[in-house]
N, C-alpha and C positions, 0 to 999 in steps of 0.2 A: 504493500499499500503505499510505503514511503521509501524512497531511495536516499541514501545518505549524502549529503554535500559536505564536503571537507574544507575548512579553512587551513591556513598555513600551520598552525600550531597543531591540528588534530593529524595532518599528514606526516609532519615531523614525529609525532607520537607514534603513528602507525609504523614508520621507518625503523624507529629505535626499538620496536617490539619484535622485530624481524630476527629470528635466530641467528646469533654470531655478530650481530650489529656493534660496531661499526666496521668490523673486518669484511663483512659481506656487502659493503657498499658498491665495490666493483662489480659484483654478481648482479645487484639490482640495475646498476647503470647499463650493463650489457642487456639485460631484458628490456629496459625502457627504450634504448637508442635502437635495438633491433625492431622493437614495435613500431617505432617512427618510421623506419626504412620500409618495413612491410606494408605499412598502411599507405605511405607516400606512393609506392610503386603500385598498389592497389587502385588508388584513387586517380593516379595519373599514368596510365600504362604506356602511354606513348612518349613519356618524357625520358630524355636521354642523358641531359646535362643538368646537374644539381649544384648548387651553391649552398654551403653551410655557414651561417653567420653565427659564431660561438662566442659566448660570454666566459668569464673566468671561473664561475661557480659550476655547481653539479649540473645544472640545465645545459651549460656549455659542453660538459662532459657527456652528457646523454647525446648532445648533437654530434660530438666527434665519433662516437660509437656509431650513430646513424650513418654518418658519412663512410665509415669503414665498411659497414654492411652494404651500402649501395655499392661501393667499389667492387666488393665480393660478387655482387649480383652483375657486375659487367658495365656499370653506369660510369660516365665521366663525372667526378666529383671534386670540387674545389673548395678549400676553407677560405673564404675571401669576402672583402666587404665591396669588391668591384663586381657589380650585379648584371653588367649588360651580357646578354648573349645566353642566358640559362634558361631552361624550361621551368625548373622549380627552385624556390629558395626555401632553405630550412631555417627557421627562426629560431635559435637557442641562446639567446641573449640572456632572458630573466626567467626565473621559475617561480614556484610558490612563495619563496622568501622575499620578493619583490614588494615594495610598497613606496608610495609617494610619486614623485615625478623623475624620470630618467635624467641624468646629468647630460650636459650639452653633446659630449661625445657619442654617448649612447642615443640621444635623441637624433643625432645626424644619422647614425646607422639604420634606426627605425625608418627615419624619412626615405632612405635609399631602398630599404626593403618595400615600402609601401609605393614608391615610384617604379620599381622594376617591372618590367614586362614579362611576369613569370607568375606561375601560381605560388602560393605561400603556404607552407607547412608549419605550424607553430608546435614546439615541444612543450607539452603540459599545459600551457595556456599562451595567449599572445603576450609577447613582451609589452609591458606598460600597464597590463591589467593587475589589479590587486586581487589575489586569489581569495581572499577572506571576505570581501565586500562587493566585488564587481566595479569598483570606482576606478576612474581614469583621471589621473592628475596632470598628464602631460601628454608627450608623443606616445603613440600606441600602434602597433601593427595590426593591420587589417588581414586576418588569416582566411584562407579558402578552407583549410582544414586544420583542426587542433587535435593532436593525439595526446590525451591525457592519461595518467597513471593511476591505478587502483580504484579510483572514483572520481566522479564529477567534483569540481571545485566550485564553491559558492560563486566565484567571479565569472564562471562559465554560463551561469543560469541567470544571474541577477544583472539588470542593466546598470551602466552602459556596457559593461565587460562583454555581455552575451552577444552584443551586436558586432564585434570585432573577431568572434571565434570562428565563424564559418560552421561547417560541419563538425560536430564533436564526437570523436570515437574514444571509448574508454578501454584502455588495455589493462589486463590483469598481469601484474608482475610478481604475484605471490605474497604480497603484504596480508597481514591477518585484518580481518573486519574488525571495526569499532565503532561505538556510537559516536554521533555527531550531533552538534547543537542544531543544526539547520538540516532540513530534508526537502526533497523534491517530491511532490504529489504525483502518484500514478493513477492510471484508470481503475486499479483495483480497490481504489479508495471508495467507490461507489457501492461496493458490496456492504459497507456500512450502514447505507441508507435503508431504514426500515421499509419494507413493502407492505401493502395491505394484507392483512390475515383474515381468515374466516370469521373470526369473531369481532373484526372491527366495524365500527360505524363510520359515517362520514365525519364525525367529529373526532374520534379517536384516531383515525388515520391522517390527521393533521388538518386543524383549523386555523385559518390565517385571517388577519384583518389588516388590509392595506388602506393607509390614510394619504391622500393626496388629490391630484387631478384638477386644478383650478381651470376655469375657462381658457382655451387656448393651448393647454397641456394635459387635458384629460386623457389623451393617449397614453401618457406615460404611466398613469396609475393603472390604466387598463391592461397594458403589457405586464407590469408587475402581477397583477391579479391572475392574469391568464397563465403567466409562467409559473406561478405557484400551483395552480391546478395541473398543469402539464408536468410538474415536478411531483405529482402524485399525491398533493394535498387532497383532502376530501371535502373541505368546505372552505369557501373564501368569501369574505364579506368586503366589499368596495365603498368606503366611506369618503365621499367627495362633496365639495360645496354644493348647495342645493341648486345653483345655476348650472351645474355641469351635469346635473343627474340625467336628464334627457339624452345628453350625448353619451354618457357611460352606459345607458341602456342600449343604445344602438351599437356601441362598439364591442361590449362584452356581454355575451349571453348568459353563462353559467354562474358567475359571481352574484351574491346577493348585494343589493345596492342600498345604501342609506345616504341621504341628503342631509348636510349640516350647515348652520348659518354660524358665523362667527361669534355671535352673542352666546350661542348655547353649545358650541362645538365641543367643549370638553365633556359636558353631560352627555350629548348624544353618541359621541365616540366611545366614552367609557362604557355606556350602555351595550354598544355593539360588541364590545370586547370581552364581554362576560363569557361567551362560549369559545372565544379564541384562545389558542395556545402559543400563538406567536404574533408580534405586531410589525408591520412594515411601514415607516413614515418617510415621506419626502418626495416621491415621484410626482413632479408637477405640482407641488404644494403651494408655491410661492415663497416669496421673501420678505413680505411686509413685517413690519413690527409685531402685528397680532398674531401672524403665522409663526413668527420665531417664538413668541410667548407660549403659543399652543404646543409647540414641539417640546418645550422644556416641561410644561404642565403634564403632557401626556407620558413623557418619560418617567417624571417623578411619581405620578399617581397610577400608572397602570403597571402592575407588577407581572409582566410577561416578557419573555425573551423578545428582544427588539432588534431589528435591523434599520439602520438610519442612513439615509442615502440622499443625495440630490440636493433639493433646496432645504431639507432639515438639517444639511450639514452648515448651511451659511450662518455664520455667527454663533455657531454652537459652542458652548462651554460645558467643561465637566460636569456630570450630573451624577450624584451618589444614587446607585441603585441596587437592589438585591438581585433582581434578575439580570442575566447576562445580556450585554449589548455588542452588536457588531456595527462598526462603521465602514461603509463601502466607498471611500473617496477615489476620484482620480487624482493625478499630479496637482492639477490646479487647485482642487478642493482641499487637498491635504496642506498644500503651501498656505492657504487661508488659515486652516486650523492652528498651523504651527507659527503663523505671522512671519512667513518667509516668502520667497518667490519660486515658481514652478521649476525654474532652471535648477535651483539648489536641490529640489526633491528628484529631480530626474538624475542628477549627478550622485546623489547619496540615498538611493532608494531604500536600501536596507535599514541605514540609520533613520530615515524619515519615518518609516512605518513603525519601528520599534519606538522611537521617541513618542509618537502620537499614542500607541497603545499604553505606554506608562503614563502618559498625561492624562488620558481619558479613563484610565483603568477599564479598557475595553478591548475587545477584538478589533483589529483594524486590517481590512482587506484593501490593500492598495492595488487599484486596477491597472492593468498594462499588460504587454507581451510577456513580462514576468510577474504575474500577479503574486503579491506577497501577502501572506496571512500572519500578523504578528499578535502576540498576546504579552500582557505585562509580565516582565521578569522571565520570559520563556524564549526559546528558539523559534524560528520562523519556518513556515512551510511556503514553499514557492511552486507555483503552477505555471509551467511554461508551455502548455499544451495547445493554447489557443491560436488559430490562424490569424493572419492580418486582416482577414475579412470583418472580424469583430469590431474594427475600428470604424464604427459607423453609429449615428444617432440612435438611442433607444436600447441599445444591447445592454446597457448598465442598468436600465429599468427591469429588463428580463432577469438579469443576474439577481437583483434584489428580490424578486419573487420566488427565485430558486432557494436563496438563503433562508427566506421566511419559511418556506415549505420545510426545509430540513430542521430548522429550529422547532417548527410545530411538531415535527416527528420525534423530537426528544433528543436530537444528537447535541452532544457538546458544542459550544459556540464555535471554538476554533475548528473542530472537525467539520461542522455544518458549513462554514465558510470555506473551508479548502475543498470539501466535496462538491459544493455549489460551483466553485470555480472549475473543477474537473468536468462536471456535467455541462456547464456553459460552453467550455471550450470544446468538448466532444461533440456537442450537439452543432456547433458552428463547423467542425471539420467533416461532418456527414453530408454537408450541403454540396450540391454539384449543380452548376459551376459555382466557384468560390467568388467570382466577380459579381458584383451587384447584390450582396447579400443585405437584406434589411432585417431589423430586429424583429419582426413578426415572423420571418421564416424560422427562427428558433423554437417557436412555439410547437410547430408540428414535429421538429426533430428531437426535442427533449425526451420524450417517452422512448424512442429507440436508443437515445444515448444512454438512458438508465438501464435498458435492458441488455446492453451488449456486455 
């Protein structure tokens, strides 16, 4: 269900646990370097000339072993920084121990690698990427293929590092498995989602209340409500402003609808929540002062697991709750919550998600190609299964409904969030063609994604 993601310290510990370490370092280096050569030849079978750019550390040692293995296979190989005329460049400058920005000389070498008219194979991870965070502080290699050892590194899955790795191949070099702080979600996680049983009623199989949908944005709340149903919730109530009620009736057949007015919203919504097992607040709700106050009052007074998204995140401050809370921001929304800018969040995604989780004492699902699920004081779960087609309006509203459904089924908040990210990504991946995907396409695909 989870694949370990290694940071630099965890990889060092795994190496130190290998029998005979440190005397067996050359043995491990042989395995690593030969794996690089093998994968490079498999990926680029027509390549004949290889250039290896090797640093002074163990990563450079892996690169030199790769060079020797490529020569043994009959290829022309040079260890050089002059990269004209080669088919493949092997980047073996920096490994898992690297952090910060490359110094000027190394930055120049990285610039040459990126400018070369050749395919690039990085050893363990692209030089310039922080293995423990995915952060990139300066020059960085843009690899076509990364051959990493023992297990995926955090920096190969979390952005921005993931965007420089190209295809990632994990090579087993015989190190012992060990627990890691962070993990990568797999599709097996969906096995934890309870299915309806013979004794279930529509309420016990998951009852969700969705609050949002002001005029002009009613579709957002409808997408969330329908997504909850398509994620196997048995009963969904859609609470929208009274002026949106007729629109909601026409857009969403199955959810029960409740109309509310600002003056009596808290009472009306609280009554609708009596049979619910989870609350979803925010899609299309609006950002007025009244609506912001309503969000806080609902979170304070309704003791249900809650997913808070979209407009409900605007101006949100920490709320003390007994029931679990899941926040589902994109980078811009998280930047507002942390009083910073989206560029900082994009550059420090792991840190940003963990900071928000600690500040709000909530599970934070930071949306993106590397969706990160953080919880206070714990490691993160990363879901990188989603295709680029998900970058379209409304898909976040669908995700909110899936999270709410899984909360209503009784999953722990961080598992519900991670499983929802997997289901959401898997549904999108089923769509053919990928071009032109719209959020409502996911509704028909969610049941199939859950069954696979």
